[in-house]
MARBA-62666 format. One line per field, with one value per residue: residue in three letters; residue number from 1; y, z negated, x of N, C-alpha, C in turn. Coordinates in Angstrom, 3 decimals. Layout:
rest	(ALA|...);
nr	(NUM|...);
nv	(Y|...);
nw	(Z|...);
nu	(X|...);
cav	(Y|...);
caw	(Z|...);
cau	(X|...);
cv	(Y|...);
cw	(Z|...);
cu	(X|...);
This chain:
rest	(MET|GLU|ARG|ARG|PHE|LYS|GLN|HIS|GLN|ILE|GLY|HIS|THR|PRO|SER|THR|LYS|ARG|MET|LYS|GLY|LEU|GLU|LEU|VAL|PHE|SER|GLN|LYS|PHE|ASP|SER|LEU|LYS|GLU|ALA|ARG|HIS|ILE|GLU|GLN|LYS|LEU|LYS|LYS|LEU|LYS|ARG|HIS|ASP|TYR|LEU|GLU|LYS|ILE|VAL|ASN|ASP|GLY|PHE|ILE|LYS|ILE|ALA|ASN|LYS);
nr	(1|2|3|4|5|6|7|8|9|10|11|12|13|14|15|16|17|18|19|20|21|22|23|24|25|26|27|28|29|30|31|32|33|34|35|36|37|38|39|40|41|42|43|44|45|46|47|48|49|50|51|52|53|54|55|56|57|58|59|60|61|62|63|64|65|66);
nv	(-1.650|-3.941|-4.232|-2.400|-4.057|-6.439|-5.199|-4.595|-7.084|-8.302|-7.110|-4.673|-2.437|-0.619|-0.684|-2.774|-4.547|-6.819|-8.334|-11.192|-13.078|-11.802|-10.798|-9.666|-8.157|-6.328|-3.924|-0.669|1.226|4.598|7.982|9.387|10.027|11.604|11.282|8.879|8.828|10.466|9.162|6.895|8.008|8.722|6.046|4.597|6.282|5.510|3.950|2.369|-1.246|-2.503|-0.678|-0.846|-3.607|-3.377|-2.045|-4.148|-6.255|-5.193|-4.098|-1.782|1.413|4.270|6.908|10.319|12.533|14.908);
nw	(10.359|10.507|12.494|11.543|9.349|10.545|11.951|10.032|9.333|11.494|11.477|12.898|10.892|9.339|6.599|5.669|7.060|6.130|4.862|4.232|4.214|3.389|1.845|2.457|-0.349|-1.370|-0.456|0.704|1.830|3.247|3.199|4.748|6.848|6.041|3.263|2.647|3.372|1.325|-1.154|-0.304|-0.583|-3.483|-4.849|-4.006|-5.760|-7.782|-10.459|-12.391|-12.900|-14.088|-13.619|-10.572|-10.730|-12.390|-10.736|-8.220|-9.355|-10.366|-7.882|-6.863|-6.627|-9.103|-8.792|-8.873|-6.455|-5.490);
nu	(-5.787|-4.911|-2.767|-0.865|0.012|0.725|3.236|4.907|5.362|6.658|9.094|9.196|9.113|11.308|11.716|10.654|11.931|13.856|12.428|11.165|8.043|6.146|2.943|-0.119|-1.795|-3.607|-5.829|-7.710|-10.060|-10.375|-11.626|-10.788|-7.604|-5.833|-6.212|-5.890|-2.950|-1.921|-2.961|-1.099|1.341|1.187|1.078|3.980|5.653|4.964|6.643|6.143|5.393|3.486|0.937|0.886|-0.001|-2.391|-3.974|-4.006|-4.903|-7.496|-9.007|-9.188|-8.157|-7.425|-6.488|-6.081|-6.941|-5.688);
cav	(-1.718|-5.238|-3.785|-1.885|-5.176|-7.097|-4.302|-4.893|-8.917|-8.706|-6.213|-3.591|-1.189|-0.289|-0.542|-4.347|-5.500|-7.841|-9.258|-12.367|-13.894|-10.638|-10.916|-8.335|-8.487|-4.910|-2.800|0.200|2.199|6.109|9.160|10.115|9.354|12.408|11.271|7.441|8.822|10.976|8.212|5.952|8.589|8.517|4.434|4.441|6.869|4.670|3.252|1.277|-2.509|-2.821|0.155|-1.500|-5.250|-3.216|-1.746|-5.027|-6.958|-4.425|-4.110|-0.725|2.623|5.430|7.849|11.271|12.820|16.706);
caw	(9.112|11.021|13.476|10.959|9.026|11.820|12.382|8.781|9.364|13.110|10.945|13.261|10.045|8.425|4.987|5.370|8.027|5.778|3.864|4.608|3.870|3.283|2.047|1.703|-1.970|-1.985|0.632|0.257|2.783|2.281|4.227|6.007|7.004|5.249|1.922|2.661|3.233|-0.135|-1.971|-0.232|-1.218|-4.916|-4.947|-3.391|-6.471|-9.024|-11.282|-13.521|-12.398|-15.033|-12.844|-9.569|-11.303|-12.626|-9.253|-7.630|-10.500|-10.433|-6.773|-6.823|-7.202|-9.745|-8.678|-8.754|-5.187|-5.706);
cau	(-4.898|-3.910|-1.620|0.224|0.893|1.685|4.058|6.019|5.620|7.744|10.359|9.163|9.059|12.733|11.755|10.430|12.477|14.370|11.795|10.159|6.482|4.952|1.722|-1.336|-2.740|-4.480|-6.485|-9.080|-10.477|-10.523|-12.935|-9.685|-6.346|-5.111|-6.502|-5.094|-1.570|-1.523|-2.765|0.188|2.787|1.568|1.775|5.162|6.442|5.043|7.558|5.460|5.110|1.854|-0.167|0.355|-0.661|-3.665|-4.576|-4.343|-6.403|-9.033|-9.510|-9.556|-7.133|-8.127|-5.683|-6.785|-6.876|-5.401);
cv	(-3.254|-5.321|-3.525|-2.957|-5.998|-6.574|-4.805|-6.437|-9.142|-7.832|-5.018|-2.158|-1.321|-0.782|-2.352|-5.335|-6.910|-8.476|-10.251|-12.792|-12.792|-11.057|-10.139|-8.732|-7.560|-4.268|-1.762|1.047|3.850|7.084|9.573|9.338|10.401|12.162|9.590|7.736|9.618|10.016|7.170|6.612|8.384|7.113|4.354|5.202|6.433|4.247|1.785|-0.019|-2.582|-1.832|-0.426|-2.902|-4.662|-2.978|-3.210|-5.920|-6.488|-4.378|-2.479|0.486|3.858|6.237|9.356|11.849|14.482|16.626);
cw	(9.801|11.472|12.797|10.200|9.869|11.858|11.159|9.060|10.224|12.603|11.944|12.265|9.648|7.343|4.880|6.131|7.349|5.013|4.602|3.540|3.212|2.895|1.560|0.808|-2.136|-0.520|0.470|1.408|1.827|3.373|5.316|6.117|6.419|3.541|1.707|2.473|1.913|-0.884|-2.234|-0.938|-3.055|-5.346|-4.821|-4.601|-7.621|-9.822|-12.105|-12.609|-12.644|-14.039|-11.780|-9.831|-11.319|-11.204|-8.494|-8.300|-10.603|-9.149|-6.575|-7.276|-7.861|-9.836|-8.465|-7.465|-5.150|-4.984);
cu	(-4.229|-2.828|-0.387|1.004|1.704|3.017|5.312|6.250|6.870|9.224|10.409|9.642|10.201|12.741|11.558|11.212|12.986|13.522|11.031|8.878|5.910|3.512|0.735|-2.055|-3.669|-4.588|-7.397|-9.289|-10.643|-11.259|-11.963|-8.083|-5.389|-4.629|-5.766|-3.605|-1.497|-1.672|-1.742|1.327|2.778|1.779|2.828|6.105|6.331|6.150|7.064|5.034|3.688|0.804|-0.512|-0.369|-2.031|-4.400|-4.983|-5.266|-8.005|-9.581|-9.702|-8.197|-8.101|-6.927|-6.015|-6.352|-6.147|-3.829);
């Protein structure tokens, strides 16, 4: 995770290349890479910022993994 975040900070990732001062506000461990990527895709599709704020404030994700 640290390596991946560092890639975002130095501009290695196109989607975050122009962003400055990135800060990690949330992380969660999963049993498998497949599960983690599935949840990541669901998070990226979320349009309501209040859902994302709740996840950060609660400290965990309650998205069904199906």
